C-alpha positions as CSV (number, residue, x, y, z in Angstrom):
1,X,58.5,101.9,74.9
2,X,56.4,98.8,73.3
3,X,53.2,99.1,74.4
4,X,51.6,97.3,77.5
5,X,49.6,94.5,77.4
6,X,46.9,94.3,80.3
7,X,44.7,91.5,81.5
8,X,42.6,91.9,84.3
9,X,39.3,90.0,85.1
10,X,37.8,88.8,89.0
11,X,39.1,86.4,91.0
12,X,38.6,83.0,89.5
13,X,38.2,84.2,86.1
14,X,41.5,82.3,84.7
15,X,43.6,86.0,83.9
16,X,46.3,84.3,85.1
17,X,46.2,81.5,82.7
18,X,45.3,83.0,80.2
19,X,48.4,85.7,80.4
20,X,50.8,83.1,80.6
21,X,49.6,81.7,77.0
22,X,49.6,84.6,75.5
23,X,53.3,85.6,76.9
24,X,54.5,82.3,75.8
25,X,53.3,82.8,72.0
26,X,54.4,86.2,72.0
27,X,57.8,86.3,74.0
28,X,56.3,88.6,77.1
29,X,57.1,88.0,80.8
30,X,54.6,88.8,83.0
31,X,54.0,91.6,86.0
32,X,51.5,90.9,88.9
33,X,49.1,93.9,89.3
34,X,48.1,92.1,92.4
35,X,48.2,93.5,95.9
36,X,48.6,90.2,97.8
37,X,51.2,88.3,95.8
38,X,54.1,90.5,96.5
39,X,54.5,88.8,99.9
40,X,56.5,85.4,100.4
41,X,55.5,82.6,102.1
42,X,51.8,83.6,101.4
43,X,51.3,81.5,98.4
44,X,47.9,79.7,98.2
45,X,45.9,81.9,100.5
46,X,47.1,85.0,97.6
47,X,46.1,82.3,95.1
48,X,49.6,82.5,93.2
49,X,49.3,79.5,91.5
50,X,52.6,79.3,90.1
51,X,52.2,76.5,88.1
52,X,49.9,78.7,85.7
53,X,53.6,80.1,84.6
54,X,54.4,76.8,83.7
55,X,53.2,76.4,79.9
56,X,54.9,73.3,78.3
57,X,58.5,73.2,78.4
58,X,58.3,77.0,78.7
59,X,58.7,78.7,81.8
60,X,57.4,82.4,82.0
61,X,58.9,84.8,83.7
62,X,57.7,86.7,86.0
63,X,57.7,90.0,88.6
64,X,56.8,91.7,91.6
65,X,56.0,88.1,93.4
66,X,57.6,87.1,96.4
67,X,58.9,90.6,96.8
68,X,58.9,90.9,100.2
69,X,58.1,89.5,104.0
70,X,55.2,89.0,105.6
71,X,54.1,91.5,108.3
72,X,55.2,94.2,106.2
73,X,52.8,96.7,105.1
74,X,53.6,96.9,100.8
75,X,51.6,99.8,99.2
76,X,50.5,101.6,96.5
77,X,53.2,104.2,96.2
78,X,56.2,101.2,96.2
79,X,54.2,99.4,93.7
80,X,54.2,102.1,91.0
81,X,58.0,102.8,91.6
82,X,58.4,98.5,91.4
83,X,56.0,98.0,88.2
84,X,58.4,101.1,86.4
85,X,61.4,99.5,86.9
86,X,60.5,95.8,85.9
87,X,58.9,97.6,82.8
88,X,61.7,99.6,81.9
89,X,64.0,96.3,82.5
90,X,62.0,94.4,80.5
91,X,61.2,96.9,77.5
92,X,65.3,97.6,77.7
93,X,66.0,93.7,76.7
94,X,63.7,93.6,74.1
95,X,60.6,91.5,76.1
96,X,56.8,92.0,75.3
97,X,55.0,93.2,78.9
98,X,51.5,91.9,80.0
99,X,50.7,92.9,83.6
100,X,48.0,90.6,84.9
101,X,45.9,91.2,88.3
102,X,42.7,91.6,89.8
103,X,44.0,94.3,92.2
104,X,42.5,97.3,90.4
105,X,43.9,100.0,92.2
106,X,47.5,99.0,91.6
107,X,46.2,98.7,87.8
108,X,44.5,102.1,87.3
109,X,47.4,103.6,89.5
110,X,50.1,102.5,86.8
111,X,48.1,103.1,83.4
112,X,46.6,106.1,84.5
113,X,50.0,107.6,86.2
114,X,48.4,108.2,89.7
115,X,51.0,111.2,91.0
116,X,51.6,109.8,94.6
117,X,54.0,110.6,97.6
118,X,55.2,108.2,100.8
119,X,52.8,108.4,103.3
120,X,53.7,108.3,107.1
121,X,51.6,106.3,109.7
122,X,49.3,108.8,111.7
123,X,49.4,106.8,115.5
124,X,47.1,109.6,116.9
125,X,44.4,109.0,114.2
126,X,45.0,105.3,114.5
127,X,44.1,105.2,118.1
128,X,40.6,107.6,116.9
129,X,39.8,104.9,115.2
130,X,40.6,102.4,116.5
131,X,37.6,100.0,117.6
132,X,35.9,101.0,115.1
133,X,33.9,98.9,112.3
134,X,34.4,98.2,108.8
135,X,31.1,100.0,108.1
136,X,32.2,103.2,110.2
137,X,35.4,103.2,108.6
138,X,33.7,103.1,104.9
139,X,31.4,106.3,105.4
140,X,34.3,107.8,107.0
141,X,36.6,107.3,104.1
142,X,33.7,108.2,101.4
143,X,33.1,111.5,103.0
144,X,36.9,112.3,102.5
145,X,36.8,110.6,99.2
146,X,34.8,113.0,98.7
147,X,36.8,116.1,99.8
148,X,39.5,115.4,97.9
149,X,38.2,113.9,94.7
150,X,39.8,110.7,94.8
151,X,39.0,107.8,93.0
152,X,41.6,105.6,94.9
153,X,40.3,103.3,98.1
154,X,37.3,101.1,96.8
155,X,35.3,98.8,98.2
156,X,37.2,96.0,96.1
157,X,40.6,96.9,97.8
158,X,39.5,98.0,101.3
159,X,37.7,94.6,102.6
160,X,38.9,95.3,106.3
161,X,39.1,97.6,109.3
162,X,43.0,97.7,108.8
163,X,43.1,98.6,105.2
164,X,40.1,100.9,105.8
165,X,42.2,103.2,108.2
166,X,45.3,103.5,105.9
167,X,42.7,104.3,103.4
168,X,41.9,107.3,105.6
169,X,45.2,107.9,106.7
170,X,46.6,108.4,103.2
171,X,43.0,110.6,102.1
172,X,43.7,113.0,105.4
173,X,47.6,113.1,104.8
174,X,46.7,114.1,101.1
175,X,43.5,116.4,102.2
176,X,46.3,118.5,104.1
177,X,49.4,118.1,102.3
178,X,49.1,118.9,98.1
179,X,50.8,115.7,96.7
180,X,54.0,116.8,94.9
181,X,54.5,116.0,91.4
182,X,56.2,112.9,90.5
183,X,57.6,111.5,87.2
184,X,55.4,108.8,85.7
185,X,55.5,108.1,82.3
186,X,52.0,107.4,80.5
187,X,51.7,103.8,80.2
188,X,50.2,103.0,76.6
189,X,48.0,99.5,77.2
190,X,45.8,97.4,75.9
191,X,43.0,96.3,78.0
192,X,41.6,92.9,78.0
193,X,39.7,91.7,80.7
194,X,38.3,88.4,81.3
195,X,34.7,88.2,81.9
196,X,32.8,85.6,83.7
197,X,29.5,84.8,84.3
198,X,28.0,85.2,87.4
199,X,27.2,81.6,88.1
200,X,30.2,80.2,86.7
201,X,31.9,82.3,88.9
202,X,30.5,81.5,92.0
203,X,30.9,77.4,90.5
204,X,34.4,78.3,90.2
205,X,35.1,80.0,93.5
206,X,33.4,77.3,95.8
207,X,35.1,74.5,94.1
208,X,38.3,76.5,94.4
209,X,37.8,77.3,98.5
210,X,37.3,73.7,99.1
211,X,40.4,72.3,96.8
212,X,42.8,75.4,98.6
213,X,41.5,74.6,102.3
214,X,42.5,70.8,101.2
215,X,46.1,70.9,100.0
216,X,47.2,73.5,102.9
217,X,46.0,77.3,102.9
218,X,45.1,76.4,106.8
219,X,49.1,74.6,107.5
220,X,49.9,78.1,105.2
221,X,48.6,80.2,107.9
222,X,49.5,78.3,110.9
223,X,53.0,78.6,109.5
224,X,53.1,81.9,109.5
225,X,51.7,82.8,112.6
226,X,54.3,79.9,114.0
227,X,57.2,82.3,112.2
228,X,55.9,85.1,114.6
229,X,53.8,87.0,111.7
230,X,51.0,88.9,115.1
231,X,47.2,87.3,114.2
232,X,46.3,91.1,114.1
233,X,48.4,91.6,110.9
234,X,47.3,88.5,109.2
235,X,43.6,89.6,108.8
236,X,45.1,92.9,107.1
237,X,46.3,90.4,104.6
238,X,42.5,90.0,102.9
239,X,39.6,87.9,103.0
240,X,41.7,84.1,103.6
241,X,43.9,85.0,106.1
242,X,41.4,87.0,107.9
243,X,38.7,84.0,108.0
244,X,41.5,81.1,108.6
245,X,43.3,82.8,111.1
246,X,39.7,83.4,113.0
247,X,39.4,79.3,112.7
248,X,42.9,78.7,113.6
249,X,43.4,80.3,116.6
250,X,39.6,79.0,117.4
251,X,37.8,81.8,117.2
252,X,34.7,80.3,115.3
253,X,34.6,76.6,113.6
254,X,35.4,75.2,110.4
255,X,32.1,75.0,109.5
256,X,31.8,78.9,110.1
257,X,34.7,79.7,108.3
258,X,33.9,78.1,104.8
259,X,30.6,79.7,104.8
260,X,31.9,83.0,106.1
261,X,34.5,83.5,103.6
262,X,32.9,82.0,100.4
263,X,30.3,84.6,101.0
264,X,32.7,87.6,101.2
265,X,35.0,85.8,98.0
266,X,31.7,86.3,96.4
267,X,31.4,89.5,97.3
268,X,34.9,90.5,97.1
269,X,34.8,89.1,92.8
270,X,31.3,91.3,92.8
271,X,33.2,94.3,94.0
272,X,36.4,93.7,91.3
273,X,33.6,94.3,88.6
274,X,32.2,97.2,89.8
275,X,35.9,98.6,89.7
276,X,36.5,98.0,86.6
277,X,33.0,98.7,85.1
278,X,34.2,101.6,86.8
279,X,36.9,102.5,85.1
280,X,35.4,102.1,81.7
281,X,33.4,104.9,82.7
282,X,36.9,106.8,83.6
283,X,37.7,106.6,80.1
284,X,39.5,102.9,79.8
285,X,38.5,100.8,76.7
286,X,38.3,97.0,77.7
287,X,38.3,94.5,75.7
288,X,36.4,91.9,77.5
289,X,36.7,88.4,76.5
290,X,34.6,85.4,77.3
291,X,36.0,83.2,79.8
292,X,34.7,80.2,79.0
293,X,36.3,79.9,75.4
294,X,38.2,77.5,74.8
295,X,41.7,78.6,75.9
296,X,43.4,78.9,72.0
297,X,40.7,80.5,70.9
298,X,40.8,83.0,74.0
299,X,44.8,83.3,72.7
300,X,43.8,84.1,69.1
301,X,41.4,87.0,70.3
302,X,44.1,88.9,72.4
303,X,47.1,88.4,70.6
304,X,45.3,89.6,67.5
305,X,43.6,92.9,69.6
306,X,47.0,93.3,70.9
307,X,48.7,93.1,67.0
308,X,46.1,95.2,65.8
309,X,46.9,97.9,68.4
310,X,50.9,97.9,66.9
311,X,50.2,98.7,63.5
């Protein structure tokens, strides 16, 4: 297989736009590395920005976006399977592949080849954990991870009580049931990190949040609720859906929703960077590129690094 290019970065770093511009000049297709963009009709809150995949007259093909329905619980095991299917298809057609996203766990799981098995729901465990706070669940999860030696389920991806309960469910299952050997090929990848300084990132997050709230995010949440997606399920899908849902159903004011969501996204971006730095400590070499450079300069740097890796 041809060498994969991975472009990762925190929210609002411009990684998708960069990946699309690189794809346009390298005849590549993009595989999403985002845990929420798999859901249909969840566009604004997940930051799909599908216009980013149009570069001039070129429409960049993308994969693993809009592949399942809201209300379902897509998981890491399914992502590995779907990634490999897309990656092998792209390679079979002689195209280059770019993995792009900000979900560190998803990205690392395919680059490192995590050996995973499907984990069933444990209703007894879920009832026992019901009502516990995210902080309490996080302490329980950390204890389990020490016992299993797991690198999975770090704070950047476990940002709600529901996600923490699912992570505990998986870690407890793996503690009792040894993970069976499963074929997953080593993925040879050049990794580019889009590095944006803290102040620029904060300014961009705030500006983007205002824009999304003014251009349909609230209506998107209302439509999902009206379509029958339960309120508690929507909060599972991350910060935007959690706080906007609370506003839509009348639990908090617009001002409180904006303030709490803005703070939470800033904290989330910080946790994403913590994960990526952790990947470096775990042996991944990441070439960091300044997000604020002109686009043509960034594309030139990335393509040069990628081409050099192939020689």
